[in-house]
KOLPAFI-884192 format. One record per residue (C-alpha): residue number from 0; x, y, z. Coordinates in Angstrom, 1 decimal, always signed. Example, Ala and Ser with C-alpha at 12.3 -4.5 7.8 and 13.67 -1.06 7.14 Angstrom:
% residues 2
numi pos=0, xx=+12.3, yy=-4.5, zz=+7.8
numi pos=1, xx=+13.7, yy=-1.1, zz=+7.1
//
This chain:
% residues 187
numi pos=0, xx=+86.9, yy=+154.2, zz=+42.7
numi pos=1, xx=+85.6, yy=+157.2, zz=+44.7
numi pos=2, xx=+82.9, yy=+156.4, zz=+47.2
numi pos=3, xx=+80.2, yy=+159.1, zz=+48.2
numi pos=4, xx=+79.8, yy=+160.0, zz=+51.8
numi pos=5, xx=+76.2, yy=+158.4, zz=+51.6
numi pos=6, xx=+77.8, yy=+155.0, zz=+50.4
numi pos=7, xx=+80.4, yy=+154.8, zz=+53.0
numi pos=8, xx=+77.9, yy=+155.8, zz=+55.6
numi pos=9, xx=+75.6, yy=+153.0, zz=+54.4
numi pos=10, xx=+78.4, yy=+150.6, zz=+54.7
numi pos=11, xx=+79.1, yy=+151.7, zz=+58.3
numi pos=12, xx=+75.6, yy=+151.6, zz=+59.3
numi pos=13, xx=+75.2, yy=+148.0, zz=+58.0
numi pos=14, xx=+78.6, yy=+146.7, zz=+59.5
numi pos=15, xx=+78.5, yy=+143.9, zz=+61.9
numi pos=16, xx=+80.8, yy=+144.4, zz=+64.9
numi pos=17, xx=+83.0, yy=+141.4, zz=+65.4
numi pos=18, xx=+85.3, yy=+142.6, zz=+68.0
numi pos=19, xx=+84.5, yy=+145.9, zz=+69.9
numi pos=20, xx=+87.1, yy=+148.5, zz=+71.1
numi pos=21, xx=+87.3, yy=+146.8, zz=+74.7
numi pos=22, xx=+88.3, yy=+143.3, zz=+72.9
numi pos=23, xx=+90.7, yy=+145.1, zz=+70.6
numi pos=24, xx=+92.5, yy=+146.8, zz=+73.6
numi pos=25, xx=+92.5, yy=+143.7, zz=+75.6
numi pos=26, xx=+94.1, yy=+141.8, zz=+72.6
numi pos=27, xx=+96.8, yy=+144.6, zz=+72.0
numi pos=28, xx=+97.4, yy=+144.3, zz=+76.0
numi pos=29, xx=+98.0, yy=+140.5, zz=+75.7
numi pos=30, xx=+99.9, yy=+140.9, zz=+72.3
numi pos=31, xx=+102.3, yy=+143.5, zz=+74.2
numi pos=32, xx=+102.9, yy=+141.1, zz=+77.0
numi pos=33, xx=+103.9, yy=+138.2, zz=+74.7
numi pos=34, xx=+106.1, yy=+140.7, zz=+72.7
numi pos=35, xx=+107.8, yy=+142.1, zz=+75.8
numi pos=36, xx=+108.7, yy=+138.6, zz=+77.0
numi pos=37, xx=+110.3, yy=+137.7, zz=+73.5
numi pos=38, xx=+111.8, yy=+141.0, zz=+72.4
numi pos=39, xx=+112.0, yy=+143.1, zz=+75.7
numi pos=40, xx=+115.9, yy=+142.6, zz=+75.6
numi pos=41, xx=+116.7, yy=+142.9, zz=+72.0
numi pos=42, xx=+116.7, yy=+146.5, zz=+71.1
numi pos=43, xx=+114.4, yy=+145.5, zz=+68.2
numi pos=44, xx=+113.3, yy=+147.6, zz=+65.0
numi pos=45, xx=+109.5, yy=+147.8, zz=+65.0
numi pos=46, xx=+108.3, yy=+148.3, zz=+61.4
numi pos=47, xx=+104.9, yy=+149.5, zz=+60.7
numi pos=48, xx=+103.4, yy=+148.4, zz=+57.3
numi pos=49, xx=+101.5, yy=+151.3, zz=+55.9
numi pos=50, xx=+98.6, yy=+151.8, zz=+55.8
numi pos=51, xx=+96.8, yy=+149.3, zz=+57.6
numi pos=52, xx=+99.4, yy=+148.8, zz=+60.2
numi pos=53, xx=+99.4, yy=+152.7, zz=+61.3
numi pos=54, xx=+96.5, yy=+152.2, zz=+64.0
numi pos=55, xx=+97.7, yy=+148.7, zz=+65.5
numi pos=56, xx=+101.4, yy=+149.9, zz=+65.5
numi pos=57, xx=+100.8, yy=+153.0, zz=+67.2
numi pos=58, xx=+98.5, yy=+151.4, zz=+69.9
numi pos=59, xx=+100.9, yy=+148.6, zz=+70.4
numi pos=60, xx=+103.9, yy=+150.9, zz=+70.8
numi pos=61, xx=+102.4, yy=+152.6, zz=+73.7
numi pos=62, xx=+102.1, yy=+149.2, zz=+75.5
numi pos=63, xx=+105.9, yy=+148.3, zz=+74.8
numi pos=64, xx=+108.0, yy=+149.6, zz=+77.6
numi pos=65, xx=+111.4, yy=+148.6, zz=+76.5
numi pos=66, xx=+114.0, yy=+150.5, zz=+74.2
numi pos=67, xx=+113.0, yy=+150.1, zz=+70.5
numi pos=68, xx=+113.5, yy=+151.9, zz=+67.3
numi pos=69, xx=+110.5, yy=+152.3, zz=+65.0
numi pos=70, xx=+110.5, yy=+152.8, zz=+61.1
numi pos=71, xx=+107.9, yy=+151.9, zz=+58.4
numi pos=72, xx=+107.4, yy=+150.4, zz=+55.0
numi pos=73, xx=+104.8, yy=+150.6, zz=+52.6
numi pos=74, xx=+104.2, yy=+147.5, zz=+50.5
numi pos=75, xx=+100.6, yy=+146.6, zz=+49.3
numi pos=76, xx=+98.6, yy=+144.3, zz=+47.1
numi pos=77, xx=+95.2, yy=+146.1, zz=+47.3
numi pos=78, xx=+95.8, yy=+149.8, zz=+46.3
numi pos=79, xx=+92.4, yy=+150.8, zz=+47.4
numi pos=80, xx=+90.6, yy=+147.5, zz=+46.2
numi pos=81, xx=+89.0, yy=+144.9, zz=+48.1
numi pos=82, xx=+91.3, yy=+142.2, zz=+46.6
numi pos=83, xx=+95.0, yy=+141.8, zz=+46.1
numi pos=84, xx=+97.4, yy=+141.7, zz=+43.2
numi pos=85, xx=+101.2, yy=+141.6, zz=+42.8
numi pos=86, xx=+103.2, yy=+143.2, zz=+45.5
numi pos=87, xx=+103.9, yy=+146.9, zz=+45.1
numi pos=88, xx=+106.7, yy=+148.6, zz=+47.1
numi pos=89, xx=+106.1, yy=+152.2, zz=+47.8
numi pos=90, xx=+108.7, yy=+152.9, zz=+50.4
numi pos=91, xx=+111.2, yy=+150.5, zz=+51.9
numi pos=92, xx=+112.3, yy=+150.9, zz=+55.4
numi pos=93, xx=+114.9, yy=+153.9, zz=+56.1
numi pos=94, xx=+116.5, yy=+152.0, zz=+59.3
numi pos=95, xx=+119.6, yy=+149.6, zz=+58.7
numi pos=96, xx=+118.2, yy=+145.9, zz=+59.6
numi pos=97, xx=+121.6, yy=+144.2, zz=+59.2
numi pos=98, xx=+122.2, yy=+142.2, zz=+62.4
numi pos=99, xx=+118.9, yy=+143.6, zz=+64.0
numi pos=100, xx=+115.9, yy=+141.9, zz=+65.5
numi pos=101, xx=+113.0, yy=+143.1, zz=+63.5
numi pos=102, xx=+109.3, yy=+143.0, zz=+64.5
numi pos=103, xx=+106.8, yy=+143.8, zz=+61.7
numi pos=104, xx=+103.5, yy=+145.1, zz=+62.5
numi pos=105, xx=+100.4, yy=+145.1, zz=+60.4
numi pos=106, xx=+96.6, yy=+144.9, zz=+60.5
numi pos=107, xx=+95.7, yy=+141.8, zz=+59.0
numi pos=108, xx=+96.9, yy=+138.5, zz=+58.2
numi pos=109, xx=+94.7, yy=+136.9, zz=+55.2
numi pos=110, xx=+96.4, yy=+134.7, zz=+52.7
numi pos=111, xx=+100.2, yy=+135.7, zz=+54.0
numi pos=112, xx=+101.5, yy=+136.8, zz=+50.7
numi pos=113, xx=+102.4, yy=+140.4, zz=+51.5
numi pos=114, xx=+103.9, yy=+139.3, zz=+55.1
numi pos=115, xx=+105.9, yy=+136.6, zz=+53.3
numi pos=116, xx=+107.3, yy=+139.2, zz=+50.9
numi pos=117, xx=+108.1, yy=+141.7, zz=+53.8
numi pos=118, xx=+110.0, yy=+138.9, zz=+55.8
numi pos=119, xx=+111.8, yy=+138.0, zz=+52.9
numi pos=120, xx=+113.0, yy=+141.6, zz=+52.3
numi pos=121, xx=+114.0, yy=+141.9, zz=+56.0
numi pos=122, xx=+115.9, yy=+138.7, zz=+56.0
numi pos=123, xx=+117.6, yy=+139.5, zz=+52.7
numi pos=124, xx=+118.4, yy=+142.9, zz=+54.4
numi pos=125, xx=+120.5, yy=+141.0, zz=+56.9
numi pos=126, xx=+117.8, yy=+140.9, zz=+60.1
numi pos=127, xx=+119.3, yy=+138.6, zz=+62.6
numi pos=128, xx=+115.7, yy=+137.6, zz=+63.4
numi pos=129, xx=+112.5, yy=+138.6, zz=+62.1
numi pos=130, xx=+109.0, yy=+138.4, zz=+64.1
numi pos=131, xx=+105.6, yy=+139.5, zz=+62.9
numi pos=132, xx=+102.6, yy=+140.8, zz=+64.7
numi pos=133, xx=+99.1, yy=+141.3, zz=+63.3
numi pos=134, xx=+95.9, yy=+142.6, zz=+64.9
numi pos=135, xx=+93.7, yy=+140.1, zz=+63.1
numi pos=136, xx=+94.1, yy=+136.7, zz=+61.6
numi pos=137, xx=+91.4, yy=+135.3, zz=+59.3
numi pos=138, xx=+90.4, yy=+131.9, zz=+59.8
numi pos=139, xx=+90.4, yy=+129.9, zz=+56.6
numi pos=140, xx=+92.8, yy=+127.4, zz=+54.8
numi pos=141, xx=+94.2, yy=+129.7, zz=+52.0
numi pos=142, xx=+97.1, yy=+131.0, zz=+53.8
numi pos=143, xx=+100.4, yy=+130.6, zz=+52.1
numi pos=144, xx=+102.2, yy=+127.6, zz=+53.0
numi pos=145, xx=+104.7, yy=+128.0, zz=+55.9
numi pos=146, xx=+103.2, yy=+131.7, zz=+56.5
numi pos=147, xx=+102.0, yy=+132.6, zz=+60.1
numi pos=148, xx=+102.4, yy=+135.5, zz=+62.4
numi pos=149, xx=+104.4, yy=+135.4, zz=+65.8
numi pos=150, xx=+101.7, yy=+137.5, zz=+67.7
numi pos=151, xx=+98.1, yy=+137.5, zz=+66.7
numi pos=152, xx=+95.6, yy=+139.6, zz=+68.6
numi pos=153, xx=+92.3, yy=+138.4, zz=+67.3
numi pos=154, xx=+90.8, yy=+135.7, zz=+65.1
numi pos=155, xx=+87.8, yy=+136.6, zz=+62.5
numi pos=156, xx=+85.9, yy=+134.3, zz=+60.4
numi pos=157, xx=+86.7, yy=+134.7, zz=+56.5
numi pos=158, xx=+84.8, yy=+137.6, zz=+55.6
numi pos=159, xx=+85.8, yy=+141.2, zz=+54.4
numi pos=160, xx=+86.7, yy=+143.2, zz=+57.6
numi pos=161, xx=+87.6, yy=+146.6, zz=+58.3
numi pos=162, xx=+88.2, yy=+149.1, zz=+61.1
numi pos=163, xx=+91.3, yy=+149.8, zz=+63.7
numi pos=164, xx=+93.4, yy=+150.2, zz=+60.5
numi pos=165, xx=+91.8, yy=+147.9, zz=+58.2
numi pos=166, xx=+89.9, yy=+149.6, zz=+55.4
numi pos=167, xx=+86.9, yy=+149.4, zz=+53.0
numi pos=168, xx=+88.2, yy=+150.8, zz=+49.9
numi pos=169, xx=+90.5, yy=+153.3, zz=+51.6
numi pos=170, xx=+87.9, yy=+154.5, zz=+54.1
numi pos=171, xx=+86.7, yy=+153.5, zz=+57.6
numi pos=172, xx=+90.1, yy=+152.5, zz=+58.8
numi pos=173, xx=+89.3, yy=+154.8, zz=+61.8
numi pos=174, xx=+86.4, yy=+152.8, zz=+63.2
numi pos=175, xx=+87.2, yy=+151.7, zz=+66.9
numi pos=176, xx=+86.7, yy=+148.2, zz=+66.7
numi pos=177, xx=+86.7, yy=+145.3, zz=+64.1
numi pos=178, xx=+83.8, yy=+145.1, zz=+61.7
numi pos=179, xx=+82.5, yy=+142.9, zz=+58.9
numi pos=180, xx=+80.5, yy=+143.9, zz=+56.0
numi pos=181, xx=+76.8, yy=+143.6, zz=+56.5
numi pos=182, xx=+74.5, yy=+141.4, zz=+54.5
numi pos=183, xx=+73.2, yy=+144.6, zz=+52.7
numi pos=184, xx=+76.7, yy=+145.5, zz=+51.5
numi pos=185, xx=+78.8, yy=+144.1, zz=+48.8
numi pos=186, xx=+82.6, yy=+144.3, zz=+48.2
//
């Protein structure tokens, strides 16, 4: 579904800011400190989950002052929609994960199904340790059993959120903050 500029602008104008740019950057600083404490001596592989993880990963990497390798994977359930379905792998990581410490970085932890599949993939690829970091975690009781992120930047209520990597139907990832759909908007 393609949206018009007017439709996207209406969503943006009606959006409610849940966490402004300052709060996001503070959360990234705190995440980086925690990650450095645990992974700073491990020469980890940091894997960005495309597309949502692009902005959080890039911002987080500039805060990590230790040697690491970076790579990416592209796994999605949403495919431009506002709700997910089966996991669809578009690209597996090209870096060898065998006996490595891996840090998966994504935009959001909602129900955890995507993260669980990615962690399973890394473990089955021989990773020695797998950690996960998400910029945002939704507060609700629907998360898959046993799924959690090791490093979480911000908590949000159970609403549709976008900005700072997260999208609304493929758009608005570049908003500098975390926003929720306003009352006038519908999914």
